[in-house]
Backbone as CSV, one residue per row, in Angstrom:
resi,resn,N_x,N_y,N_z,CA_x,CA_y,CA_z,C_x,C_y,C_z
1,LYS,-24.587,-7.340,-16.553,-23.713,-7.911,-17.567,-22.267,-7.527,-17.290
2,GLU,-21.353,-8.383,-17.719,-19.931,-8.106,-17.521,-19.404,-7.203,-18.635
3,ASN,-19.463,-5.919,-18.396,-18.903,-4.955,-19.356,-18.908,-3.572,-18.727
4,GLU,-18.460,-2.600,-19.507,-18.527,-1.208,-19.060,-19.788,-0.567,-19.630
5,THR,-20.536,0.057,-18.760,-21.806,0.662,-19.156,-21.825,2.131,-18.754
6,THR,-22.386,2.953,-19.599,-22.561,4.364,-19.266,-24.024,4.603,-18.907
7,LEU,-24.241,5.042,-17.687,-25.587,5.318,-17.210,-25.809,6.821,-17.157
8,LYS,-27.038,7.219,-17.424,-27.379,8.636,-17.370,-28.403,8.870,-16.264
9,LEU,-28.051,9.739,-15.337,-28.949,10.129,-14.259,-29.493,11.521,-14.584
10,GLU,-30.825,11.624,-14.669,-31.431,12.900,-15.081,-32.569,13.262,-14.127
11,VAL,-32.547,14.504,-13.652,-33.590,15.017,-12.758,-34.420,16.044,-13.525
12,PRO,-35.741,15.898,-13.520,-36.591,16.851,-14.250,-36.394,18.279,-13.741
13,VAL,-36.492,19.233,-14.651,-36.378,20.650,-14.282,-37.560,21.038,-13.401
14,GLN,-37.242,21.682,-12.296,-38.273,22.086,-11.348,-38.685,23.535,-11.597
15,ALA,-39.884,23.837,-11.183,-40.387,25.209,-11.358,-39.509,26.186,-10.591
16,GLY,-39.117,27.256,-11.238,-38.313,28.279,-10.598,-36.828,28.004,-10.627
17,GLU,-36.394,26.903,-11.273,-34.969,26.602,-11.341,-34.258,27.619,-12.213
18,VAL,-33.146,28.137,-11.707,-32.396,29.148,-12.459,-31.472,28.466,-13.480
19,LEU,-30.727,27.437,-13.028,-29.816,26.716,-13.918,-30.454,25.384,-14.312
20,THR,-30.669,25.202,-15.591,-31.344,23.981,-16.059,-30.404,23.054,-16.830
21,ASP,-29.133,23.460,-16.924,-28.204,22.639,-17.716,-27.362,21.699,-16.848
22,ASN,-27.664,21.624,-15.551,-26.871,20.749,-14.669,-27.734,19.665,-14.023
23,ASN,-28.825,19.300,-14.719,-29.754,18.316,-14.156,-29.491,16.891,-14.653
24,ALA,-28.387,16.705,-15.340,-28.070,15.360,-15.835,-26.581,15.085,-15.648
25,ARG,-26.274,13.809,-15.428,-24.868,13.414,-15.288,-24.683,12.010,-15.855
26,LEU,-23.567,11.824,-16.543,-23.218,10.513,-17.082,-22.280,9.795,-16.109
27,LEU,-22.552,8.522,-15.859,-21.748,7.722,-14.947,-21.288,6.449,-15.654
28,LYS,-19.996,6.174,-15.572,-19.458,4.942,-16.151,-19.345,3.880,-15.059
29,VAL,-19.907,2.717,-15.317,-19.899,1.616,-14.364,-19.269,0.394,-15.027
30,ALA,-18.259,-0.181,-14.365,-17.611,-1.391,-14.876,-18.047,-2.584,-14.027
31,ALA,-18.666,-3.568,-14.653,-19.132,-4.764,-13.953,-18.230,-5.939,-14.321
32,ARG,-17.646,-6.563,-13.280,-16.771,-7.723,-13.502,-17.185,-8.856,-12.580
33,ASN,-17.030,-10.056,-13.063,-17.363,-11.235,-12.274,-16.144,-11.612,-11.436
34,GLU,-16.125,-11.166,-10.176,-14.993,-11.425,-9.298,-15.463,-12.148,-8.033
35,SER,-14.575,-12.917,-7.447,-14.896,-13.599,-6.201,-13.717,-13.477,-5.249
36,ILE,-14.012,-13.588,-3.959,-12.976,-13.564,-2.935,-12.471,-14.994,-2.750
37,LYS,-11.154,-15.168,-2.757,-10.588,-16.498,-2.570,-10.063,-16.629,-1.143
38,VAL,-10.514,-17.666,-0.443,-10.240,-17.824,0.983,-9.625,-19.197,1.238
39,LEU,-8.660,-19.227,2.168,-8.060,-20.488,2.619,-8.305,-20.623,4.124
40,VAL,-8.903,-21.738,4.529,-9.174,-22.008,5.942,-8.222,-23.117,6.407
41,ILE,-7.362,-22.801,7.396,-6.375,-23.757,7.902,-6.663,-24.027,9.374
42,ASP,-6.640,-25.301,9.755,-6.812,-25.651,11.166,-6.089,-26.963,11.430
43,SER,-6.052,-27.353,12.698,-5.398,-28.604,13.059,-6.389,-29.761,13.087
44,LEU,-7.590,-29.518,13.582,-8.626,-30.538,13.674,-9.937,-29.980,13.116
45,PRO,-10.835,-30.846,12.653,-12.124,-30.363,12.116,-13.090,-29.982,13.232
46,ARG,-12.688,-29.044,14.063,-13.512,-28.608,15.192,-14.708,-27.801,14.691
47,TRP,-15.572,-27.410,15.608,-16.812,-26.713,15.241,-16.517,-25.435,14.468
48,GLU,-15.551,-24.645,14.931,-15.246,-23.366,14.267,-14.810,-23.589,12.819
49,TYR,-13.962,-24.587,12.602,-13.489,-24.911,11.247,-14.659,-25.278,10.346
50,ARG,-15.539,-26.153,10.828,-16.658,-26.615,10.009,-17.659,-25.496,9.750
51,PHE,-17.919,-24.669,10.759,-18.878,-23.574,10.591,-18.385,-22.568,9.551
52,ILE,-17.134,-22.119,9.700,-16.584,-21.115,8.779,-16.496,-21.666,7.362
53,ARG,-15.971,-22.881,7.252,-15.806,-23.487,5.929,-17.150,-23.631,5.222
54,ASN,-18.165,-24.138,5.926,-19.471,-24.343,5.302,-20.159,-23.022,4.965
55,ALA,-20.012,-22.027,5.840,-20.630,-20.725,5.575,-20.010,-20.084,4.334
56,LEU,-18.687,-20.159,4.211,-18.021,-19.599,3.041,-18.365,-20.384,1.784
57,TYR,-18.466,-21.693,1.918,-18.761,-22.545,0.761,-20.143,-22.233,0.174
58,ARG,-21.086,-21.820,1.031,-22.443,-21.503,0.561,-22.528,-20.130,-0.086
59,ASP,-21.494,-19.296,0.081,-21.516,-17.937,-0.462,-21.060,-17.981,-1.922
60,PRO,-21.915,-17.594,-2.873,-21.530,-17.660,-4.287,-20.404,-16.696,-4.652
61,GLY,-20.134,-15.706,-3.798,-19.082,-14.742,-4.084,-17.737,-15.123,-3.501
62,VAL,-17.654,-16.342,-2.945,-16.420,-16.775,-2.291,-15.978,-18.120,-2.864
63,GLU,-14.702,-18.217,-3.169,-14.093,-19.496,-3.540,-13.231,-19.933,-2.360
64,VAL,-13.559,-21.079,-1.768,-12.904,-21.473,-0.527,-12.130,-22.777,-0.694
65,ASN,-10.925,-22.778,-0.150,-10.124,-23.991,0.014,-9.897,-24.205,1.500
66,SER,-9.636,-25.438,1.894,-9.406,-25.732,3.306,-8.266,-26.721,3.444
67,LEU,-7.654,-26.719,4.626,-6.500,-27.574,4.886,-6.423,-27.876,6.374
68,LEU,-6.251,-29.153,6.722,-6.052,-29.557,8.105,-4.627,-30.044,8.283
69,LEU,-3.946,-29.505,9.302,-2.549,-29.856,9.567,-2.467,-30.554,10.913
70,ASN,-2.301,-31.885,10.906,-2.180,-32.635,12.152,-1.510,-33.974,11.869
71,ASN,-1.142,-34.662,12.931,-0.494,-35.969,12.820,-1.430,-37.117,13.147
72,GLU,-2.714,-36.850,13.239,-3.660,-37.876,13.655,-4.226,-38.585,12.429
73,SER,-3.819,-39.827,12.237,-4.211,-40.575,11.047,-5.688,-40.968,11.049
74,ASP,-6.327,-40.951,12.239,-7.716,-41.369,12.312,-8.692,-40.226,12.039
75,VAL,-8.170,-39.003,11.800,-9.029,-37.869,11.504,-9.413,-37.899,10.027
76,LYS,-10.711,-37.960,9.756,-11.175,-38.004,8.377,-11.161,-36.595,7.779
77,ILE,-10.499,-36.455,6.655,-10.385,-35.161,6.010,-10.783,-35.276,4.544
78,GLY,-11.120,-34.146,3.965,-11.498,-34.135,2.563,-12.658,-33.195,2.328
79,GLY,-13.325,-33.369,1.183,-14.449,-32.524,0.844,-14.103,-31.563,-0.273
80,PRO,-15.111,-30.827,-0.779,-14.880,-29.884,-1.870,-13.846,-28.821,-1.502
81,GLY,-12.905,-28.592,-2.399,-11.912,-27.551,-2.186,-10.830,-27.884,-1.195
82,TYR,-10.771,-29.129,-0.726,-9.761,-29.479,0.280,-8.384,-29.625,-0.372
83,LEU,-7.359,-29.049,0.268,-5.989,-29.158,-0.213,-5.266,-30.281,0.523
84,SER,-4.423,-30.993,-0.189,-3.678,-32.080,0.429,-2.402,-31.599,1.100
85,ALA,-1.974,-30.367,0.777,-0.738,-29.835,1.353,-0.775,-28.317,1.339
86,PHE,0.072,-27.711,2.168,0.203,-26.250,2.225,0.780,-25.753,0.891
87,PRO,0.300,-24.613,0.352,0.856,-24.068,-0.893,2.379,-23.941,-0.824
88,GLU,3.049,-24.300,-1.901,4.503,-24.444,-1.871,5.266,-23.123,-1.815
89,ASP,4.780,-22.093,-2.495,5.530,-20.843,-2.524,4.587,-19.647,-2.462
90,LEU,5.173,-18.457,-2.401,4.376,-17.229,-2.256,3.479,-16.998,-3.462
91,LYS,3.922,-17.432,-4.631,3.116,-17.266,-5.846,1.794,-18.011,-5.708
92,ASP,1.839,-19.256,-5.204,0.605,-20.029,-5.008,-0.240,-19.445,-3.883
93,LEU,0.412,-18.989,-2.828,-0.299,-18.460,-1.665,-0.938,-17.102,-1.951
94,SER,-0.313,-16.331,-2.844,-0.781,-14.965,-3.104,-2.105,-14.916,-3.856
95,THR,-2.622,-16.054,-4.278,-3.935,-16.060,-4.936,-5.065,-15.880,-3.925
96,TYR,-4.742,-16.006,-2.620,-5.780,-15.908,-1.586,-5.890,-14.480,-1.059
97,ASP,-7.137,-14.025,-0.932,-7.403,-12.689,-0.383,-7.412,-12.711,1.141
98,VAL,-7.897,-13.812,1.710,-8.001,-13.930,3.162,-7.636,-15.353,3.577
99,ILE,-6.940,-15.477,4.711,-6.638,-16.786,5.276,-7.134,-16.824,6.711
100,PHE,-7.945,-17.837,7.027,-8.379,-18.081,8.400,-7.398,-19.075,9.006
101,LEU,-6.666,-18.644,10.026,-5.672,-19.508,10.670,-6.207,-19.949,12.019
102,GLY,-6.531,-21.225,12.126,-7.131,-21.751,13.337,-6.112,-22.164,14.381
103,ASP,-6.397,-23.264,15.079,-5.565,-23.728,16.191,-4.319,-24.426,15.637
104,VAL,-3.436,-23.620,15.038,-2.258,-24.119,14.329,-1.037,-23.329,14.780
105,GLY,0.109,-24.007,14.884,1.345,-23.336,15.268,2.521,-23.856,14.480
106,ILE,3.714,-23.409,14.871,4.947,-23.887,14.247,5.426,-25.091,15.035
107,LYS,5.150,-26.266,14.518,5.542,-27.510,15.180,5.436,-28.644,14.173
108,GLU,5.943,-29.785,14.566,5.944,-30.943,13.671,4.517,-31.314,13.267
109,GLY,4.323,-31.497,11.976,3.014,-31.858,11.472,2.103,-30.682,11.206
110,GLN,2.539,-29.459,11.589,1.731,-28.280,11.328,2.534,-27.308,10.448
111,LEU,2.669,-26.074,10.836,3.410,-25.116,10.024,4.912,-25.236,10.263
112,THR,5.685,-25.054,9.206,7.127,-24.915,9.346,7.455,-23.433,9.454
113,GLU,8.673,-23.105,9.859,9.067,-21.700,9.939,9.030,-21.046,8.565
114,GLU,9.348,-21.810,7.525,9.307,-21.274,6.159,7.876,-20.955,5.740
115,GLN,6.937,-21.811,6.108,5.536,-21.553,5.760,4.979,-20.363,6.527
116,ALA,5.370,-20.237,7.787,4.945,-19.072,8.570,5.499,-17.792,7.961
117,ASP,6.728,-17.859,7.449,7.327,-16.691,6.793,6.559,-16.335,5.527
118,LEU,6.086,-17.347,4.783,5.290,-17.086,3.587,3.995,-16.364,3.952
119,LEU,3.358,-16.779,5.043,2.124,-16.130,5.483,2.388,-14.679,5.878
120,LYS,3.501,-14.441,6.551,3.855,-13.079,6.960,4.083,-12.192,5.733
121,ARG,4.783,-12.721,4.759,5.043,-11.959,3.532,3.760,-11.733,2.747
122,LEU,2.826,-12.682,2.832,1.548,-12.529,2.144,0.806,-11.291,2.629
123,VAL,0.839,-11.078,3.954,0.169,-9.920,4.536,0.932,-8.634,4.240
124,GLU,2.226,-8.646,4.499,3.017,-7.414,4.424,3.320,-6.975,2.993
125,GLN,3.377,-7.921,2.063,3.749,-7.583,0.692,2.595,-7.689,-0.302
126,GLN,1.654,-8.608,-0.057,0.560,-8.822,-0.999,-0.752,-8.197,-0.535
127,ALA,-0.764,-7.647,0.692,-1.951,-6.972,1.241,-3.150,-7.901,1.413
128,SER,-2.882,-9.183,1.642,-3.966,-10.098,1.993,-4.206,-10.026,3.496
129,GLY,-5.286,-10.648,3.952,-5.619,-10.591,5.370,-5.532,-11.951,6.036
130,ILE,-5.239,-11.951,7.330,-5.252,-13.181,8.126,-6.186,-12.983,9.314
131,VAL,-7.063,-13.967,9.520,-7.956,-13.964,10.670,-7.487,-15.060,11.621
132,PHE,-7.070,-14.678,12.825,-6.602,-15.642,13.815,-7.786,-16.158,14.634
133,ILE,-7.943,-17.487,14.660,-9.005,-18.092,15.454,-8.370,-19.148,16.357
134,PRO,-7.871,-18.752,17.530,-7.202,-19.700,18.429,-8.166,-20.755,18.958
135,GLY,-7.594,-21.821,19.538,-8.426,-22.904,20.052,-7.900,-23.482,21.341
136,ARG,-8.577,-24.487,21.838,-8.285,-25.064,23.149,-6.964,-25.823,23.209
137,LEU,-6.403,-26.191,22.047,-5.114,-26.877,22.056,-3.951,-25.907,22.292
138,GLY,-4.193,-24.637,22.082,-3.171,-23.625,22.351,-2.001,-23.627,21.384
139,ASN,-2.201,-24.140,20.167,-1.095,-24.231,19.218,-0.568,-22.870,18.770
140,GLN,-1.412,-21.843,18.772,-0.965,-20.531,18.285,0.098,-19.907,19.184
141,SER,0.226,-20.385,20.425,1.249,-19.826,21.311,2.650,-20.085,20.779
142,SER,2.811,-21.134,19.957,4.125,-21.434,19.385,4.522,-20.428,18.309
143,LEU,3.598,-19.578,17.890,3.904,-18.560,16.888,4.563,-17.323,17.501
144,LEU,4.425,-17.157,18.818,4.833,-15.914,19.462,6.318,-15.629,19.349
145,ASP,7.141,-16.663,19.416,8.595,-16.466,19.413,9.185,-16.464,18.002
146,SER,8.328,-16.483,16.991,8.792,-16.432,15.604,8.526,-15.041,15.034
147,PRO,9.164,-14.675,13.927,8.873,-13.385,13.293,7.395,-13.234,12.941
148,PHE,6.730,-14.354,12.678,5.319,-14.321,12.330,4.461,-13.815,13.493
149,GLY,4.962,-13.986,14.721,4.213,-13.576,15.897,3.904,-12.092,15.951
150,SER,4.666,-11.280,15.212,4.427,-9.829,15.215,3.082,-9.472,14.586
151,LEU,2.500,-10.384,13.809,1.209,-10.116,13.180,0.047,-10.287,14.141
152,ILE,0.245,-11.071,15.202,-0.840,-11.302,16.157,-1.116,-10.000,16.914
153,PRO,-2.344,-9.473,16.870,-2.621,-8.140,17.418,-2.809,-8.079,18.929
154,VAL,-2.616,-9.214,19.616,-2.785,-9.223,21.068,-1.578,-9.870,21.730
155,VAL,-1.425,-9.616,23.027,-0.391,-10.264,23.831,-1.024,-11.473,24.507
156,LEU,-0.474,-12.665,24.233,-1.027,-13.899,24.792,-0.287,-14.302,26.061
157,ASP,-0.983,-14.985,26.935,-0.412,-15.469,28.188,0.206,-16.849,27.950
158,LYS,1.527,-16.931,27.952,2.217,-18.194,27.690,2.010,-19.211,28.809
159,GLU,1.663,-18.732,29.996,1.519,-19.644,31.137,0.237,-20.478,31.067
160,LYS,-0.748,-20.028,30.322,-1.973,-20.817,30.147,-2.410,-20.756,28.675
161,PRO,-1.634,-21.420,27.811,-1.879,-21.345,26.365,-3.219,-21.908,25.929
162,LYS,-3.844,-22.759,26.767,-5.104,-23.386,26.374,-6.322,-22.548,26.706
163,GLY,-6.098,-21.314,27.191,-7.205,-20.404,27.407,-7.998,-20.687,28.664
164,THR,-9.208,-20.102,28.722,-10.045,-20.185,29.913,-11.427,-20.694,29.545
165,SER,-11.871,-21.728,30.249,-13.220,-22.270,30.055,-14.114,-21.810,31.197
166,ALA,-15.406,-21.745,30.930,-16.372,-21.318,31.941,-17.585,-22.228,31.913
167,ARG,-18.258,-22.325,33.039,-19.450,-23.166,33.132,-20.660,-22.436,32.555
168,ASP,-20.701,-21.118,32.748,-21.830,-20.318,32.266,-21.445,-19.554,30.997
169,PRO,-22.407,-19.288,30.115,-22.101,-18.573,28.863,-21.723,-17.117,29.098
170,SER,-20.802,-16.619,28.281,-20.382,-15.215,28.334,-20.737,-14.544,27.013
171,SER,-20.642,-13.229,26.999,-20.991,-12.470,25.797,-19.873,-11.511,25.433
172,ILE,-19.906,-11.045,24.201,-18.963,-10.034,23.720,-19.649,-8.679,23.737
173,ALA,-18.979,-7.690,24.297,-19.498,-6.325,24.315,-18.721,-5.491,23.305
174,LEU,-19.419,-4.842,22.399,-18.754,-4.014,21.400,-18.233,-2.737,22.041
175,THR,-17.043,-2.325,21.616,-16.509,-1.035,22.031,-17.114,0.056,21.155
176,SER,-16.777,1.314,21.435,-17.276,2.401,20.583,-16.777,2.238,19.155
177,ALA,-15.533,1.736,19.010,-14.996,1.486,17.662,-15.731,0.337,16.995
178,GLY,-16.067,-0.690,17.776,-16.772,-1.840,17.231,-18.190,-1.527,16.799
179,GLN,-18.802,-0.531,17.428,-20.166,-0.164,17.071,-20.240,0.519,15.713
180,LYS,-19.087,0.983,15.202,-19.070,1.700,13.917,-18.310,0.947,12.830
181,ASN,-17.684,-0.162,13.191,-16.836,-0.860,12.232,-17.663,-1.785,11.347
182,LEU,-17.335,-1.815,10.057,-18.085,-2.650,9.116,-17.967,-4.139,9.437
183,LEU,-16.878,-4.539,10.096,-16.696,-5.944,10.437,-17.689,-6.424,11.483
184,THR,-18.185,-5.519,12.297,-19.045,-5.922,13.412,-20.475,-5.397,13.291
185,ILE,-20.815,-4.766,12.182,-22.192,-4.343,11.946,-22.923,-5.489,11.243
186,LEU,-23.850,-6.116,11.944,-24.526,-7.318,11.452,-25.937,-7.038,10.950
187,THR,-26.355,-5.780,10.953,-27.712,-5.441,10.526,-27.685,-4.296,9.535
188,ALA,-28.769,-4.176,8.784,-28.893,-3.044,7.861,-29.111,-1.745,8.631
189,ASP,-29.771,-1.849,9.781,-30.020,-0.691,10.641,-28.947,-0.657,11.732
190,GLU,-28.048,0.320,11.664,-26.933,0.400,12.608,-27.421,0.533,14.049
191,LYS,-28.567,1.166,14.250,-29.082,1.355,15.606,-29.518,0.035,16.239
192,ALA,-29.896,-0.933,15.403,-30.346,-2.228,15.923,-29.179,-3.179,16.168
193,ASN,-27.982,-2.808,15.734,-26.834,-3.700,15.832,-26.500,-4.117,17.272
194,PRO,-26.492,-3.200,18.254,-26.192,-3.611,19.635,-27.134,-4.691,20.155
195,ASP,-28.428,-4.616,19.786,-29.385,-5.617,20.237,-29.083,-6.992,19.632
196,VAL,-28.630,-6.993,18.365,-28.270,-8.263,17.732,-27.120,-8.916,18.494
197,TRP,-26.105,-8.128,18.854,-24.964,-8.674,19.592,-25.372,-9.169,20.978
198,LYS,-26.289,-8.455,21.615,-26.743,-8.867,22.948,-27.478,-10.212,22.897
199,ASN,-28.133,-10.507,21.779,-28.942,-11.711,21.665,-28.200,-12.888,21.027
200,LEU,-26.927,-12.698,20.698,-26.148,-13.803,20.148,-25.935,-14.873,21.217
201,PRO,-25.816,-16.157,20.823,-25.536,-17.208,21.811,-24.222,-16.929,22.536
202,GLY,-24.152,-17.285,23.795,-22.947,-17.056,24.581,-21.851,-18.051,24.250
203,PHE,-20.631,-17.763,24.679,-19.502,-18.666,24.463,-18.997,-19.158,25.822
204,TYR,-18.327,-20.316,25.806,-17.885,-20.964,27.043,-16.369,-21.059,27.153
205,TRP,-15.669,-20.440,26.209,-14.200,-20.486,26.210,-13.680,-19.231,25.529
206,TYR,-12.528,-18.733,26.014,-11.887,-17.627,25.305,-10.373,-17.780,25.400
207,ALA,-9.684,-17.177,24.461,-8.238,-17.331,24.314,-7.487,-16.660,25.465
208,PRO,-6.238,-17.061,25.699,-5.455,-16.512,26.820,-4.869,-15.139,26.497
209,ILE,-5.736,-14.154,26.393,-5.316,-12.812,25.996,-5.060,-11.944,27.218
210,LYS,-3.875,-11.325,27.256,-3.565,-10.372,28.329,-4.051,-8.978,27.974
211,LYS,-3.697,-8.532,26.766,-4.060,-7.178,26.350,-3.895,-7.057,24.843
212,ALA,-4.431,-5.980,24.282,-4.223,-5.675,22.871,-2.904,-4.918,22.717
213,LYS,-2.215,-5.173,21.626,-0.961,-4.475,21.385,-1.225,-3.011,21.029
214,ALA,-0.208,-2.192,21.213,-0.326,-0.768,20.891,-0.573,-0.595,19.393
215,GLY,-1.440,0.355,19.055,-1.717,0.648,17.652,-2.788,-0.216,17.023
216,THR,-3.412,-1.100,17.806,-4.470,-1.954,17.273,-5.839,-1.334,17.535
217,ASP,-6.851,-1.891,16.908,-8.228,-1.454,17.127,-8.998,-2.555,17.838
218,VAL,-9.472,-2.273,19.035,-10.263,-3.241,19.801,-11.730,-3.021,19.461
219,LEU,-12.362,-4.038,18.871,-13.750,-3.925,18.449,-14.712,-4.560,19.445
220,GLY,-14.226,-5.562,20.197,-15.098,-6.235,21.151,-14.319,-6.738,22.349
221,VAL,-14.921,-6.685,23.523,-14.283,-7.142,24.757,-15.201,-8.139,25.461
222,HIS,-14.628,-8.859,26.418,-15.419,-9.805,27.212,-16.493,-9.036,27.983
223,GLY,-17.691,-9.582,27.997,-18.812,-8.874,28.617,-18.662,-8.662,30.110
224,THR,-17.899,-9.546,30.797,-17.805,-9.431,32.254,-16.384,-9.558,32.794
225,ILE,-15.546,-10.372,32.182,-14.222,-10.660,32.737,-13.236,-9.544,32.409
226,LYS,-12.448,-9.167,33.402,-11.427,-8.153,33.184,-10.203,-8.477,34.019
227,ASN,-9.075,-7.883,33.634,-7.847,-8.005,34.417,-7.414,-6.612,34.861
228,SER,-6.155,-6.464,35.264,-5.689,-5.165,35.766,-5.692,-4.089,34.694
229,LEU,-5.765,-4.484,33.437,-5.745,-3.528,32.320,-7.132,-3.225,31.780
230,GLY,-8.151,-3.884,32.335,-9.518,-3.655,31.867,-10.138,-4.925,31.310
231,ARG,-11.239,-4.780,30.576,-11.936,-5.917,29.989,-11.011,-6.658,29.019
232,ILE,-11.155,-7.980,28.963,-10.330,-8.798,28.078,-10.716,-8.537,26.623
233,PRO,-9.788,-8.082,25.781,-10.119,-7.838,24.365,-10.255,-9.160,23.613
234,LEU,-11.340,-9.309,22.856,-11.600,-10.564,22.139,-11.666,-10.390,20.623
235,LEU,-12.035,-9.217,20.164,-12.035,-8.917,18.727,-11.096,-7.743,18.485
236,VAL,-9.958,-8.018,17.850,-8.917,-6.988,17.696,-8.403,-7.027,16.265
237,THR,-8.208,-5.872,15.655,-7.657,-5.796,14.297,-6.434,-4.898,14.278
238,THR,-5.585,-5.129,13.287,-4.417,-4.276,13.086,-3.981,-4.377,11.641
239,THR,-3.067,-3.501,11.239,-2.506,-3.546,9.900,-1.011,-3.805,9.991
240,ALA,-0.462,-4.381,8.922,0.973,-4.657,8.866,1.442,-4.528,7.433
241,GLY,2.564,-3.871,7.232,3.075,-3.701,5.873,2.069,-2.986,4.983
242,THR,1.755,-3.594,3.855,0.776,-2.994,2.960,-0.658,-3.377,3.287
């Protein structure tokens, strides 16, 4: 029920117990009906956009909105929670706890510099989160030269913004930090988690990442591909502002 409840935890007195007055404790529990509000932004309704949006939509604890930013009039858009335009100001944007930013950059028909600044302020001042999910169009490379680019936790290769494709499937290998992080633990049994990651379907494309920036946490790297700095980091987190 949605209210404050006082629960009493009591342990029976055991034989030979010296102190019998410390076997009970009162606990106050506040139950509130809260949900996480999420905004999913992308340029095209690609597989990643549809998968994330549908998975969040099925979660009763999540309220999801979505938005596609592109100039292609033949792309069919819409559906439950779909927004017709980017939120106008920080007040409207600050209602979101997390934003998934897909294959979108600062360019005509996508984000403006003012909108990118709103997203940056959302993270640094409102303590919301942004999940970067780059794509084959390489639109996120246009964010690098803007103030918003400081939020991206990796260094991208501008010479090949569309990333790298492969004929054979690749896998993500968890780092020691990734093996303990709540974001990458997919099982109730932590010991079984590495096996779950090993058995995940492989991927055929990855973003043009050179390295992780200083002060970030690398949770997962490419299973086989590496450069002069080591394995290519693919799952990276960082904090900014608040």
